[in-house]
C-alpha atoms as a printed R data frame, in Angstrom:
   type eleno elety resid chain resno       x       y       z
1  ATOM     1    CA   MET     A     1 -21.076  -1.900 -14.057
2  ATOM     2    CA   SER     A     2 -20.557  -1.886 -10.861
3  ATOM     3    CA   ILE     A     3 -16.849  -1.543  -9.433
4  ATOM     4    CA   GLN     A     4 -17.617  -5.161  -7.147
5  ATOM     5    CA   ALA     A     5 -18.259  -7.153 -10.325
6  ATOM     6    CA   ILE     A     6 -15.023  -6.578 -11.550
7  ATOM     7    CA   ASN     A     7 -12.825 -10.007 -11.603
8  ATOM     8    CA   VAL     A     8  -9.667  -8.217  -9.531
9  ATOM     9    CA   ARG     A     9  -8.492 -10.027  -6.623
10 ATOM    10    CA   ASN     A    10  -6.195  -6.921  -5.494
11 ATOM    11    CA   GLN     A    11  -8.050  -3.413  -4.743
12 ATOM    12    CA   PHE     A    12  -6.706  -0.732  -2.314
13 ATOM    13    CA   ARG     A    13  -9.075   1.720  -1.853
14 ATOM    14    CA   GLY     A    14  -7.251   4.896  -0.737
15 ATOM    15    CA   LYS     A    15  -7.212   9.266  -2.178
16 ATOM    16    CA   VAL     A    16  -4.992  10.613  -4.648
17 ATOM    17    CA   LYS     A    17  -2.170  12.016  -3.542
18 ATOM    18    CA   GLU     A    18  -0.370  13.592  -6.790
19 ATOM    19    CA   ILE     A    19  -0.692  14.505 -10.007
20 ATOM    20    CA   ILE     A    20   2.093  14.872 -12.735
21 ATOM    21    CA   THR     A    21   0.203  15.015 -15.711
22 ATOM    22    CA   GLY     A    22   1.671  15.073 -18.893
23 ATOM    23    CA   ASP     A    23   0.393  15.351 -22.595
24 ATOM    24    CA   VAL     A    24  -0.108  12.084 -23.301
25 ATOM    25    CA   VAL     A    25   0.048   9.706 -19.862
26 ATOM    26    CA   SER     A    26   0.089  11.101 -16.032
27 ATOM    27    CA   GLU     A    27   1.312   8.880 -13.343
28 ATOM    28    CA   ILE     A    28  -1.336   9.012 -10.437
29 ATOM    29    CA   ASP     A    29  -0.003   8.745  -6.260
30 ATOM    30    CA   VAL     A    30  -2.661   6.803  -4.531
31 ATOM    31    CA   GLU     A    31  -2.281   6.537  -0.892
32 ATOM    32    CA   THR     A    32  -3.624   3.680   0.985
33 ATOM    33    CA   PRO     A    33  -3.719   1.866   4.278
34 ATOM    34    CA   TRP     A    34  -1.305  -0.108   2.709
35 ATOM    35    CA   GLY     A    35   1.752   3.197   1.209
36 ATOM    36    CA   ILE     A    36   1.506   4.290  -2.947
37 ATOM    37    CA   VAL     A    37  -0.150   2.659  -5.309
38 ATOM    38    CA   THR     A    38   0.900   4.034  -8.102
39 ATOM    39    CA   SER     A    39  -0.804   3.770 -11.655
40 ATOM    40    CA   VAL     A    40   0.175   5.554 -14.903
41 ATOM    41    CA   ILE     A    41  -3.049   5.984 -17.230
42 ATOM    42    CA   THR     A    42  -3.651   8.348 -20.277
43 ATOM    43    CA   THR     A    43  -4.180  12.116 -19.780
44 ATOM    44    CA   ARG     A    44  -7.306  12.594 -21.037
45 ATOM    45    CA   SER     A    45  -8.834   9.144 -18.335
46 ATOM    46    CA   VAL     A    46  -7.761  11.722 -15.817
47 ATOM    47    CA   LYS     A    47  -9.830  14.681 -17.058
48 ATOM    48    CA   ASP     A    48 -12.033  11.995 -17.398
49 ATOM    49    CA   LEU     A    49 -12.623  10.974 -14.092
50 ATOM    50    CA   ASP     A    50 -12.649  14.750 -13.088
51 ATOM    51    CA   LEU     A    51  -9.868  13.379 -10.338
52 ATOM    52    CA   LYS     A    52  -8.286  15.734  -8.693
53 ATOM    53    CA   VAL     A    53  -5.686  15.687  -5.201
54 ATOM    54    CA   GLY     A    54  -7.924  13.985  -2.249
55 ATOM    55    CA   SER     A    55 -10.315  12.533  -4.753
56 ATOM    56    CA   GLU     A    56 -11.434   9.212  -2.935
57 ATOM    57    CA   VAL     A    57 -10.711   6.216  -5.517
58 ATOM    58    CA   VAL     A    58 -10.461   2.131  -5.987
59 ATOM    59    CA   ALA     A    59  -6.832   0.967  -7.659
60 ATOM    60    CA   LEU     A    60  -7.386  -2.317  -8.997
61 ATOM    61    CA   VAL     A    61  -4.238  -3.866  -9.670
62 ATOM    62    CA   LYS     A    62  -4.113  -6.780 -11.904
63 ATOM    63    CA   SER     A    63  -0.403  -8.102 -12.452
64 ATOM    64    CA   THR     A    64   1.937  -4.949 -13.994
65 ATOM    65    CA   GLU     A    65  -1.315  -3.158 -14.330
66 ATOM    66    CA   VAL     A    66  -2.604  -0.656 -12.206
67 ATOM    67    CA   SER     A    67  -6.781   0.980 -13.000
68 ATOM    68    CA   ILE     A    68  -7.430   3.663 -11.364
69 ATOM    69    CA   ALA     A    69 -11.858   3.788 -10.315
70 ATOM    70    CA   LYS     A    70 -13.344   6.918  -9.147
71 ATOM    71    CA   LEU     A    71 -15.131   6.633  -6.123
């Protein structure tokens, strides 16, 4: 499934600015042209997505949830 196929209104492209890694969850700060978007995702997902500072991502915002997809 492509990112375009996901039915989310607010998608913000950006680069990972900071990753604060925890045992179970990690905080991801994404720098976008509109400001910083922060997402809390599982540390396992950070590893599976191979997220690093500088990775190009898209932050998918729905209600109070922010998901991260690597570009």
